[in-house]
N, C-alpha and C positions, 0 to 999 in steps of 0.2 A: 131348497135345502141349503143351509148355511155351511160354509167350509171353514168358518172361524173356529179357533180352538184357543181356550184360555189356559195358560200354563203359569204356575207360580214361580217367579224368579226374584232374586235379591239384587241383581246388578245386570248391566248390559252384557257382560261376558257370558253369563248364564243364558241370557236370552239369545245371544248369537249361537251358542252351542246347541240350544234347543231348536233354533231355526235350521241349523245344519242337519241335525238328527231328523227332523220332520221332512226335510228335503231329500233324505236318503244318503247323505254323505257318510261313507263308511270309515274313511281314514282322514286324519288331520295331520298332514306333514308340517312340521314347524321347527323353527330355530328361535328359541325364546330369548328374551331380553328383559329389561326392567319393566316393560309394558305388559308382560305376560302374567303378572301376579293374579289378576282376576280370572284369567283364562285357566290357570292352574287350579284356582279355587273352584271354578266351574267343573273341571274334570274330576276333582275330589268329590264334589257334590254328586255328580253322575255316578261315580263308583259307589258311593254310599247308598244311592237310590237303585242300584242294580242296572243302570242304563249302560249298554255295551257299545253304543256308537254315538259319535265318531270315536274311533280309537286314536289316541294321540301317538304320533311317531316323532320322537325328538331326533333331529338330524343336526350334526355338528356344523354345517355351513349352509347358507341359503341357496347357493348354486346347486349343491347336492340335493337339497330338499325339492327344488323345482325339477331337477333331473329325475329324482325318484318318482315324483308325481307324473312326469311325462311317461316314464316306463310303466307305471301303474295303469295309465290310460291305454297304452299300447297292448297290455295284457288283458285288461278287463273291458275296455270300451266305455268305462264310466268316467265322468268328468271329475278330476281330482281337485283338492283344495290344499293350498299352501298358505301358511301364515308366517310372516317374518317380523323382525324387530324394527320398528320406526324407519327412519330414513336410511340408516346404515344397512339394514337388512334388505330394504327395497333395492338399493344400489347393488348389493351383492347378488341379488336374485335376477337382475335384468338380463344377463347373458343367457341364463337358462330359459327365461321367459321369451326371449327373442327366438331361441331354438324351437321352443314349443309352438310359438306363433307361426313360424315358417313351416312347421310340420302339421299345421291345422289341428293342434291339440286343444280341446276346450278346457283350459285350465283356469281355475279361479285363484287369483293371488290376493291375499289380504295382508294388510300391515297394521300393526298397532300404532298407537299414538302416545305421546307423552301425556301426562295428566292435563286436562283442559283448564281446570281451576288452579289458581295460585294460592288460595288459602280458604279455610273455613269448611272444608269437606275431608272426610277420610280419603286418602289417595291424592290429595292436592299436591302440586309440585313442591318438592322439598329438597331436591338435590340439584346441583349444577347441571348434571347431565339432562335433566328434564327440560331445560331451556335449550341446551346445545343441540339436541337431536330433534327438535320440533321443525316441522315443515308445513307450511300452509297447504301445499298441494304437491303430490307426487305424480299427478296425472301426466304432465308433459314428458316425464322420463320415459313413459311407455306408450306415448301417443301413437307412434307408428306401428305398434305391435298389439294393441289391445282394442277391444270394441266397447269398453265401458268402464266406468269406475263407480264405486259405491262408498258412501260415507254413512256411518251410523253414530249416533250419540244419544246419551241419556238426557232426556228433557228435564226441565225443572219439575214437572209433575210426575217424574219417575215412570212415565210411559214410554215405551220404545216404538219408534217407527223404523221399519226396515224395508228395503226394497230387495227382493230376491233376484239373484242373477241366474239361478238354476230353475228348471221347470219342476213343478210339483209332480211327485210320482203318481 
């Protein structure tokens, strides 16, 4: 019996939110930046379709978002997810991530990226900040406190390849 499921999506952000929903992620702790436009669009689509999870929780600082997720796990026992804004958000989240790692909290931290393309596509880089906040990798920043990293991108054929960090329910 196949466990594959086909879901109609328009962009990678919608696919990411669908993956989180299928994996049973209930809350999406986040501190949004310029890279969150497609995530916000995905949440709007979820609302229009009557999908209730994951619930977005906008937090005013990345350290607070990670700390709230840490507390969520302590109360529920469920692995939380936090998404932050590019390099700046990742740096701001690291102290909270270190705290969670030392307490053995199974927290998933994801960070947006600036647009990958420089021209020719909706959402291509068009502001100075898109170049200034790009980082080829953030993995070394948390190498001593994490057990894995994941990168996802929309391929030229518009098919998404994702590796799940959470066990299927």
